C-alpha positions as semicolon CSV with decimal commas, in nm:
position;residue;x (nm);y (nm);z (nm)
1;M;-0,929;1,559;-0,674
2;K;-0,554;1,607;-0,673
3;V;-0,364;1,731;-0,370
4;K;-0,030;1,902;-0,414
5;T;0,242;1,763;-0,190
6;S;0,615;1,788;-0,158
7;V;0,839;1,482;-0,146
8;T;1,216;1,469;-0,127
9;L;1,367;1,193;-0,341
10;S;1,725;1,088;-0,401
11;E;1,878;1,191;-0,731
12;D;1,914;0,832;-0,850
13;L;1,546;0,765;-0,778
14;V;1,442;1,073;-0,976
15;K;1,649;0,944;-1,269
16;T;1,483;0,604;-1,239
17;V;1,139;0,768;-1,232
18;R;1,229;0,967;-1,541
19;R;1,330;0,646;-1,723
20;A;1,008;0,474;-1,610
21;G;0,794;0,753;-1,749
22;R;0,577;0,688;-2,050
23;K;0,575;0,910;-2,355
24;G;0,386;1,230;-2,275
25;E;0,359;1,144;-1,906
26;S;0,469;1,404;-1,651
27;R;0,696;1,309;-1,363
28;S;0,402;1,351;-1,124
29;E;0,189;1,119;-1,338
30;T;0,470;0,864;-1,348
31;I;0,515;0,874;-0,971
32;E;0,139;0,844;-0,915
33;R;0,117;0,546;-1,152
34;L;0,412;0,371;-0,991
35;V;0,285;0,431;-0,637
36;R;-0,058;0,294;-0,736
37;Q;0,104;-0,014;-0,891
38;G;0,318;-0,069;-0,581
39;L;0,021;-0,035;-0,346
40;L;-0,186;-0,273;-0,558
41;A;0,099;-0,526;-0,561
42;E;0,134;-0,496;-0,182
43;A;-0,241;-0,551;-0,138
44;R;-0,217;-0,863;-0,358
45;R;0,076;-0,996;-0,153
46;A;-0,118;-0,939;0,170
47;A;-0,427;-1,114;0,028
48;D;-0,213;-1,406;-0,092
49;A;-0,055;-1,435;0,253
50;R;-0,399;-1,439;0,419
51;D;-0,520;-1,703;0,172
52;L;-0,212;-1,918;0,228
53;A;-0,252;-1,895;0,606
54;L;-0,615;-2,002;0,574
55;I;-0,525;-2,296;0,349
56;N;-0,248;-2,403;0,585
57;E;-0,483;-2,375;0,883
58;H;-0,719;-2,627;0,719
59;A;-0,461;-2,831;0,525
60;D;-0,491;-3,152;0,728
61;R;-0,869;-3,167;0,693
62;L;-0,856;-3,075;0,323
63;N;-0,592;-3,340;0,253
64;L;-0,795;-3,606;0,432
65;E;-1,102;-3,509;0,231
66;A;-0,904;-3,518;-0,096
67;G;-0,765;-3,859;-0,007
68;D;-1,115;-3,986;0,064
69;V;-1,242;-3,861;-0,273
70;L;-0,946;-4,015;-0,455
71;G;-1,029;-4,348;-0,290
72;Y;-1,355;-4,361;-0,485
73;Q;-1,184;-4,333;-0,822
74;V;-1,170;-4,637;-1,045
75;E;-0,829;-4,748;-1,173
76;W;-0,802;-4,765;-1,551
């Protein structure tokens, strides 16, 4: 379901949106696509930040474990 809304944008942003539009795509469709892409990218950045924080939280233990495993390898 679509909901009609009103948004005020600067003239330069409207021009940029127009340039970003795909052939046959309305301005509303372009804005919706770009907002979706931006929100998805933001969600990815947030997930990456959470993952990095978790890795850093356990880095010392993980590095010790990796070092232990490498100690069992045979030199060629």
